[in-house]
N, C-alpha and C positions, 0 to 999 in steps of 0.2 A: 586534177590539180594536185600538185605535190607541195605541202607546206615546207619551206626551206629555212626560214629564220624570222626572228623578230626584227621588223624594220625600225620601230621606235615605240615608246610608251610614255604615258603621263599618269601621275597619281594626283587625284583631287580629294580634298576634304569634301565629302558629299553634302555636309550641312551648309557650308559657306560657298561651295563651288569654286574655291580657290585652289590653284595648282600648287602642289608641294614641290619644293626644289630638292630632288633626290638624285643619286647617282646609280643606284641599283636596288632591286627588290628581290628578296628571297620569298617565294610563295609557300603557302602551307602544304604539308604532306598529309594525305588522307591515309593514315595508318590505323587500321581497325584494332579495337581492343580485342584481346583474345583470351581464351581459357584453355589450358591444356587438358584434354580428355584422354582417358585410357580405360581399358577394362575389357570384359568379355565381348567378343564379336568385333574387336578392333585389333589389327595386327600392329601393335605398338602405340605410340602417342600421336595426337593430332592437336595442333593449336587451332581451335575453332573460333572464328570471328564472332563477336557479339553483334547481332543484327542491328545495323544502323548506328553503332557506337564507335567512337574514335578516340584515340589518345590525344594528348595535348597537341594543338595545332597553332603554329605561330607564323606571323608574317614579319619579316625584318626589312626595315628601310635603312639603307646605307647613305650617309651624307658625306659630301666633300668637305664640309666645314660645320662647326656648331652653328645652328640657325634657330631663328624664332620658331619655325615649324617644328623642329625637333623638340624644343622645350615645350611647346604647346601639346605635342603628342605624349608628353610625360605626365600630363594632368591625369589624376586617378579617376577616370571615368571612361565610359565606352566611347570610342572614336569610330566614325563611319567614313570609310574610304572607298573611292571608286578608282579602280586601276583600268586604264584603257590602253590597248596595244593594237598595233597593226602588224599582222603576220604576212610575210611575203609568201606568195604561191607561184609555182612554176607550172604552166600549162605545157606538158610535153608534146601534145598534138600540134599546137600552134607555135610553140617556142616562145611564148609570151610570159612576161612577169606580171603579176597582179597582187592585190592585197585582200586580206580578210580581217574583219574586226574581231577583237577579243575584249570582253569586258568582265571584270570581277568586282563584285561588291563585297566588302569585308567589314565586319564589326569586330573590334578588338579592344581589349583593356591593356594598358602598358604593363609589361613585365620587366623591361629594363631599358635604360637610356644611357648608352655608353658614350661619353663625351669624346672618346678617342685620345689623340695625342697632339702635341704641338711640336712641329719641326719647321725649320726654315725652308720655304719654297715647296712645301708639300701639303696635301690635303690632310684633314684631321682623322679620317677614317672613323667618324662618329657613326653611331647606329641606334635605332630604336626598334625594340622588339615588342610586338603586340600579341596577346593570347586571343585567338579567334574563337568567338562563340557562334559566328554566322559567316557563311560565304555562299555566294551565288555566282555561277559562271554562265556567260553567254558566249557562244561561238558563232560567228557569222550571223548575228541577230537572233539566234535560237537559244533558248534556255536549255542547257545541257546538264547542269548539276546545281543542287542547293542542299546545304546542310545548316540546320538551325538547331543547335544543341539544347536550347531552353524550351523549344516548342515541339521537340520530337519529330522533326522533319528531315528526311534524307531522301532526296529525289534525284534520280539519274535518268536522263532521256525519257522523262514523263512518268516513270514508275516511282511511287513513293513507298520506299521499303519500310517505313515506320507507321504507315497508315493503320495497320492492324494493331500495332502496339499502342498507339494513341487511343484506339477504340477500346482495347483491353483495359487501359488505365482510366477510362471515362473521360478522355479529353477530345473525342472526335468532334 
């Protein structure tokens, strides 16, 4: 099966299970925190990732117009979102198209709420940006990644890369 494109998606407030009316979502980037190391035994410099630690991670929701959902997501508290998508797959053997589910659970605190602009006959290009402290990803019903910055969890394909760190810190 070859994944070809996103068929469609929906975003839900996971606390109320209400669908949020959005036009586009920009998902978080897993960019590791790094420290530049150099010295004897190393031919130059190396930006070494800090185990299980990541820089700022944001999710941005783009709105066609200023909405009550956008205003609610600007409340200064953690918001729990479920993003559900259907990914098209092509079976090159059979020549058939199918779909596969993608689900992301995100917890984020609002960083910005851009009300956009007002023009005749156009959308407002409003947006809400949330700082993510937690994200969990399921692909085809299988948990594939989880990052919980407050609880020192970074799990990919069943391996928890911060398990030993939690133990070292007395949080196991």
